[in-house]
matplotlib code that plots the C-alpha trace (Angstrom):
import matplotlib.pyplot as plt

x = [0.1, 1.0, 2.4, 0.6, 1.0, 4.5, 4.6, 1.9, 4.2, 6.9, 3.7, 2.5, 6.2, 6.6, 3.2, 3.9, 7.6, 5.5, 3.1, 5.9, 7.3, 6.9, 6.0, 2.8, 2.1, 2.3, -0.4, -2.3, -2.3, -3.3, -6.2, -7.3, -7.3, -10.1, -11.7, -11.4, -12.9, -15.7, -16.4, -16.5, -19.3, -21.2, -20.7, -22.3, -25.6, -25.7, -24.1, -22.1, -18.4, -19.0, -15.1, -15.2, -12.7, -9.9, -11.8, -12.7, -9.2, -7.9, -10.8, -10.1, -6.4, -7.3, -9.3, -6.9, -4.3, -6.7, -7.4, -3.4, -3.2, -5.8, -4.2, -0.8, -1.7, -3.4, -0.1, 1.9, -0.5, -0.8, 3.0, 2.6, 6.1, 6.9, 9.1, 7.2, 4.1, 5.4, 4.1, 6.5, 4.1, 0.7, 1.2, 1.8, -1.2, -3.4, -2.6, -3.2, -6.7, -7.9, -7.6, -10.3, -12.5, -11.6, -12.8, -10.4, -7.6, -7.5, -5.4, -8.3, -8.0, -4.5, -3.3, -5.7, -4.8, -1.0, -2.0, -3.4, -0.8, 1.6, -0.2, -0.7, 2.4, 4.8, 5.2, 5.4, 7.3, 4.9, 4.0, 0.2, -0.7, 1.1, -0.2, -4.0, -3.6, -2.6, -5.6, -7.8, -6.4, -6.5, -10.5, -11.3, -9.7, -11.6, -14.6, -13.9, -13.4, -16.5, -18.4, -17.8, -17.1, -18.2, -21.1, -19.3, -19.2, -22.0, -22.4, -26.1, -26.4, -29.1, -27.9, -29.1, -29.7, -29.9, -33.6, -32.3, -34.8, -33.0, -33.5, -31.8, -29.0, -25.8, -22.4, -20.2, -16.4, -14.4, -10.1, -7.8, -4.0, -3.1, 0.2, 1.1, 3.8, 4.7, 7.3, 10.5, 13.3, 16.7, 20.3, 20.0, 23.2, 20.4, 17.7, 17.4, 17.3, 13.8, 12.4, 13.8, 11.3, 11.6, 9.5, 6.4, 6.7, 2.6, 3.4, 1.6, 2.5, 6.4, 8.2, 8.9, 12.1, 14.6, 17.6, 18.2, 17.5, 14.2, 16.0, 18.3, 15.6, 15.1, 12.1, 11.9, 8.7, 9.3, 6.8, 5.2, 2.6, -0.8, -3.9, -7.7, -11.0, -14.4, -16.9, -20.4, -23.9, -27.1, -30.6, -32.8, -31.7, -30.0, -26.2, -25.8, -27.9, -25.9, -22.2, -23.1, -25.0, -21.3, -19.2, -21.0, -20.6, -16.9, -16.0, -17.5, -15.4, -12.5, -13.1, -13.6, -10.5, -8.2, -9.2, -8.5, -5.2, -4.0, -5.3, -3.6, -0.3, -1.3, -3.5, -3.1, -7.0, -7.5, -5.0, -6.6, -9.8, -8.4, -6.9, -9.9, -12.4, -10.1, -11.5, -14.8, -15.7, -15.0, -16.8, -20.1, -20.1, -20.2, -23.2, -25.3, -24.5, -25.9, -28.8, -29.8, -29.6, -31.3, -33.9, -35.6, -37.6, -35.9, -36.3, -35.3, -38.0, -41.2, -43.7, -47.5, -47.6, -45.3, -41.4, -39.0, -35.6, -32.5, -30.0, -29.4, -26.4, -25.3, -25.6, -27.6, -31.4, -33.0, -30.6, -31.3, -35.1, -34.3, -34.9, -33.1, -32.4, -35.8, -38.0, -40.9, -42.0, -45.8, -46.2, -44.9, -47.2, -50.1, -49.8, -49.3, -45.8, -46.2, -42.8, -39.4, -39.6, -42.6, -40.2, -37.6, -39.7, -41.4, -37.8, -36.6, -37.6, -36.3, -39.2, -39.8, -41.7, -43.5, -42.8, -45.0, -42.7, -42.5, -39.4, -38.2, -39.0, -42.5, -42.9, -44.0, -45.4, -43.6, -44.2, -41.5, -40.6, -37.4, -35.7, -35.4, -32.3, -32.3, -28.6, -27.7, -28.4, -31.5, -29.8, -32.2, -31.4, -34.7, -35.1, -35.0, -38.4, -37.4, -35.8, -32.7, -29.8, -27.3, -26.8, -24.3, -24.1, -22.4, -19.9, -17.8, -15.7, -11.9, -10.1, -9.4, -13.2, -14.4, -11.7, -13.0, -16.6, -16.1, -14.1, -16.9, -19.7]
y = [0.0, 3.4, 5.5, 8.8, 9.4, 9.6, 11.7, 14.1, 16.0, 16.6, 18.1, 20.2, 21.7, 22.3, 24.2, 26.3, 27.2, 28.2, 30.0, 32.4, 32.8, 35.9, 34.2, 32.9, 36.1, 37.2, 35.0, 35.8, 39.9, 38.7, 36.8, 40.0, 42.0, 39.5, 40.4, 43.9, 43.8, 42.1, 44.0, 47.1, 45.3, 44.8, 48.8, 49.5, 47.7, 48.7, 52.1, 51.8, 50.2, 47.1, 46.8, 43.2, 42.0, 41.9, 39.5, 37.5, 37.2, 36.0, 33.6, 32.4, 31.9, 29.7, 27.7, 27.4, 26.1, 22.8, 22.3, 22.3, 20.0, 17.8, 17.9, 17.2, 13.9, 12.4, 13.5, 11.6, 8.7, 8.0, 8.8, 11.6, 13.4, 16.7, 14.5, 13.7, 16.3, 18.7, 22.3, 23.5, 22.7, 23.2, 27.0, 28.3, 26.1, 27.0, 30.7, 30.3, 28.9, 31.6, 33.5, 31.6, 31.1, 32.5, 29.0, 27.0, 28.6, 25.2, 22.3, 20.0, 21.1, 21.8, 18.8, 16.8, 18.2, 17.7, 14.1, 13.1, 14.7, 12.9, 9.5, 9.7, 11.3, 11.0, 14.6, 16.3, 13.9, 13.4, 11.0, 11.2, 9.1, 11.7, 14.6, 13.8, 12.4, 16.2, 17.8, 15.3, 16.3, 20.0, 19.5, 17.3, 19.9, 22.5, 20.6, 20.5, 24.5, 25.1, 22.8, 24.6, 28.2, 28.5, 30.6, 32.8, 36.5, 35.9, 39.1, 40.5, 41.5, 42.5, 39.9, 40.7, 37.0, 36.2, 36.6, 40.2, 40.2, 41.5, 39.1, 39.5, 36.8, 36.6, 36.4, 33.4, 34.0, 32.4, 32.5, 30.7, 30.3, 26.8, 25.7, 22.0, 19.8, 17.7, 14.7, 15.1, 12.3, 13.4, 12.6, 10.9, 13.5, 16.4, 15.5, 16.9, 14.3, 15.0, 14.5, 11.6, 8.9, 5.5, 4.2, 1.7, -0.9, 0.0, 3.3, 3.2, 6.8, 7.2, 7.6, 3.9, 5.4, 6.4, 4.8, 4.3, 1.0, 1.1, 0.6, 3.7, 5.7, 8.7, 11.2, 14.2, 16.8, 20.4, 23.0, 24.9, 27.3, 27.3, 28.9, 28.0, 29.7, 29.0, 31.2, 30.9, 32.7, 31.9, 32.6, 29.7, 28.8, 29.7, 30.4, 27.7, 24.8, 26.1, 26.1, 22.5, 21.3, 22.5, 20.8, 17.7, 17.5, 18.1, 15.7, 13.0, 14.4, 14.2, 10.8, 9.0, 11.3, 10.0, 6.4, 6.8, 8.2, 5.7, 2.6, 4.5, 3.1, -0.2, 0.6, 2.6, 2.5, 3.6, 6.1, 7.8, 7.7, 9.6, 12.0, 12.7, 12.6, 15.2, 18.1, 16.4, 15.6, 18.9, 20.3, 18.0, 19.1, 22.3, 22.0, 20.1, 22.8, 25.5, 23.5, 22.7, 26.4, 27.7, 25.3, 26.4, 29.5, 32.5, 32.9, 36.6, 38.3, 40.4, 38.9, 39.1, 41.7, 43.6, 44.2, 40.8, 41.1, 39.8, 40.4, 42.6, 44.3, 43.2, 45.3, 47.4, 48.2, 45.9, 43.0, 43.7, 43.4, 39.9, 40.3, 38.4, 37.6, 36.1, 37.8, 39.9, 43.2, 43.7, 47.0, 49.7, 50.9, 49.4, 51.1, 48.2, 48.4, 47.9, 48.4, 49.4, 53.2, 53.6, 51.8, 54.3, 57.2, 55.7, 55.6, 58.9, 60.7, 60.2, 58.0, 54.9, 52.3, 49.1, 47.0, 43.7, 40.8, 37.4, 35.6, 32.1, 29.1, 29.1, 33.0, 33.6, 36.8, 39.1, 42.8, 44.7, 48.5, 50.0, 53.4, 54.9, 57.4, 58.6, 59.2, 55.7, 52.7, 51.2, 47.8, 46.3, 45.5, 44.9, 42.3, 44.2, 45.2, 45.8, 49.3, 49.2, 50.9, 49.1, 45.3, 42.7, 41.1, 37.6, 37.2, 34.2, 34.8, 35.5, 37.8, 35.7, 34.6, 37.9, 39.2, 36.5, 37.2, 40.8, 39.7, 37.4, 40.1]
z = [0.1, -0.9, 2.1, 1.6, 5.4, 5.0, 2.1, 2.9, 5.1, 2.4, 0.3, 2.9, 3.5, -0.4, -0.8, 2.3, 0.5, -2.6, -0.9, 0.5, -3.1, -5.2, -8.0, -6.1, -4.9, -8.6, -9.2, -6.4, -7.7, -11.4, -9.6, -7.4, -10.9, -11.8, -8.6, -8.6, -12.3, -11.2, -8.3, -10.6, -12.6, -9.5, -8.7, -11.8, -11.2, -7.3, -7.8, -4.7, -3.8, -2.0, -1.5, -1.6, -4.3, -1.9, 0.7, -2.1, -3.4, 0.3, 0.3, -3.1, -2.3, 0.6, -1.1, -4.0, -1.2, -0.4, -3.7, -4.7, -1.7, -2.9, -6.8, -5.4, -3.3, -6.3, -8.7, -5.8, -6.0, -9.3, -10.3, -12.1, -13.2, -15.0, -17.8, -20.7, -20.1, -22.6, -21.3, -23.5, -26.4, -24.7, -23.5, -27.1, -28.5, -25.7, -26.1, -29.9, -29.5, -27.1, -30.1, -31.7, -28.6, -24.9, -23.5, -25.5, -23.2, -21.1, -21.3, -22.1, -25.9, -26.4, -24.6, -26.6, -29.7, -28.8, -27.4, -30.8, -33.4, -31.1, -31.3, -35.4, -36.5, -33.7, -33.4, -30.8, -28.2, -25.3, -23.3, -23.9, -20.6, -18.4, -20.2, -20.6, -16.5, -15.9, -17.9, -15.8, -12.2, -12.9, -14.0, -10.9, -8.5, -10.5, -10.3, -6.4, -5.8, -8.1, -6.1, -2.7, -4.1, -7.6, -6.3, -4.2, -5.2, -7.9, -9.8, -10.7, -14.0, -16.9, -19.3, -23.1, -24.5, -28.4, -28.7, -27.9, -24.8, -21.2, -18.8, -15.1, -14.1, -12.4, -13.8, -12.0, -12.2, -9.6, -9.9, -8.0, -7.3, -7.1, -5.6, -6.4, -5.5, -8.8, -8.9, -11.1, -11.9, -10.5, -10.0, -6.2, -5.4, -6.5, -4.6, -1.4, 1.4, 3.3, -0.4, -1.6, -2.6, -4.0, -6.9, -6.2, -8.3, -9.4, -10.4, -14.1, -15.0, -15.1, -18.1, -19.6, -21.8, -19.3, -20.0, -16.0, -14.3, -12.3, -9.1, -9.4, -10.2, -7.6, -7.1, -5.8, -5.1, -6.6, -6.2, -9.0, -9.0, -11.5, -11.9, -12.1, -13.2, -13.4, -15.3, -16.5, -16.2, -14.7, -15.7, -14.9, -11.1, -8.1, -8.3, -6.4, -8.0, -11.0, -9.8, -8.3, -11.4, -13.3, -11.1, -10.9, -15.0, -14.8, -12.3, -14.1, -17.3, -15.0, -13.6, -17.3, -18.5, -15.7, -16.0, -19.8, -19.4, -16.7, -19.3, -22.4, -21.3, -21.9, -25.3, -28.8, -29.2, -25.6, -25.9, -29.1, -26.9, -24.4, -26.8, -28.5, -25.4, -23.8, -25.9, -27.3, -23.5, -22.8, -25.4, -24.6, -20.9, -22.1, -24.7, -22.2, -19.8, -22.1, -23.1, -19.3, -18.9, -22.1, -22.2, -18.8, -18.4, -16.7, -13.5, -12.6, -14.7, -13.7, -11.5, -12.4, -9.1, -7.5, -8.0, -8.0, -6.6, -8.5, -5.6, -2.5, -1.2, 2.4, 5.1, 3.6, 5.0, 2.5, 3.9, 7.4, 7.2, 5.4, 1.7, -0.8, -4.2, -5.9, -3.5, -4.6, -2.9, -2.9, -1.2, 0.7, 3.4, 1.8, -1.5, -4.1, -6.0, -10.0, -11.1, -10.0, -11.2, -8.3, -5.7, -6.4, -6.1, -3.0, -1.6, -2.5, 0.8, 4.2, 6.2, 8.3, 6.3, 6.2, 3.3, 2.3, 0.7, 0.2, 1.0, 0.2, -1.8, -0.2, -0.8, 2.5, 3.1, 5.7, 6.7, 7.9, 9.0, 8.1, 7.9, 4.8, 4.0, 0.1, 0.7, 1.6, -0.7, 0.0, -1.1, -3.6, -7.2, -9.1, -12.1, -15.5, -17.0, -20.8, -20.8, -19.5, -21.1, -18.8, -19.5, -20.2, -23.8, -23.9, -26.7, -26.7, -30.2, -30.1, -31.8, -35.1, -35.3, -35.3, -37.7, -39.8, -39.4, -40.4, -43.5, -44.5, -44.0]

ax = plt.figure().add_subplot(projection="3d")
ax.plot(x, y, z, "-o")
ax.set_aspect("equal")
plt.show()
């Protein structure tokens, strides 16, 4: 049995050593820039700065450390090493594919395509099993992070769909700096004593072409830094439900790909299937997720009576009296509420008002009294009613695709 408890302290030491490295904090700064951008989008709709991007960055860093620990354990258990992965080929291809479509900036596409070329044409020289196993492990870690934190910091937005209609929804954007401990093959004299590892006989992904007798192979763990990101939008369910569904699809994809990668060492046909599944399977889960999302009816649209709430800013009067996303404000001081224009007019004068609203899944009616100050935000973002000038238009085309479309027109 693999002595994982003996290796775990070495993995943790490697991850901690990476956390204090400047490169790791450079990645953290890049992640912080993304959260700051999302905070600016949130500010456009609420009209007030929430200052949540630094706490969100630190939170994501904590989740990233846990995800890196999980990924490092899986890497060590299956014997994945840096040799033969071919990162020098993957990154340029991934960046080139990004210009076609932003979502192609993913190892699932670049790794799968390179593995396919390596199998069919013998170039580039790659260990197909290792590169596909790396893709699977990174996506498995991502699925765990999405499940537990993919819904956090969801940004409310008015979204223009393909039909031209503007509906309410949420933009899910999460980024995590990931410290990883990766196995490398090194000469015995260069390996730090606390990190020396013997080679278990059953490790399936060790490079078979090394001109070194197996009994003389020595392994060490070295820390590297990676970054994972998740982007999605939700129109037909709550953000947490959407994140859980996305995580489930991604975990299923990752497990299937990892099994195929482990078996790829023993069969050319399985290796070919694994290479194809790397990018085709990834496209399949995106297609299924989109169909699931757009087949259902949007939930953040005006109700038959009252004004529906898209989102609520924390620590505001609306938040303190219990109004949450999806609630419907029916009346203020027994005056029926028809639209958000009337809502803004009523709250434009300082007063203590009584608000009648339905709350929760059961839409239970509640009455709460609250003090209104026009100089401070009440904290409610209503769902769009069709005449909004500020909205988000979803575009997935990359630079090259946009230029081609212009040329064809």
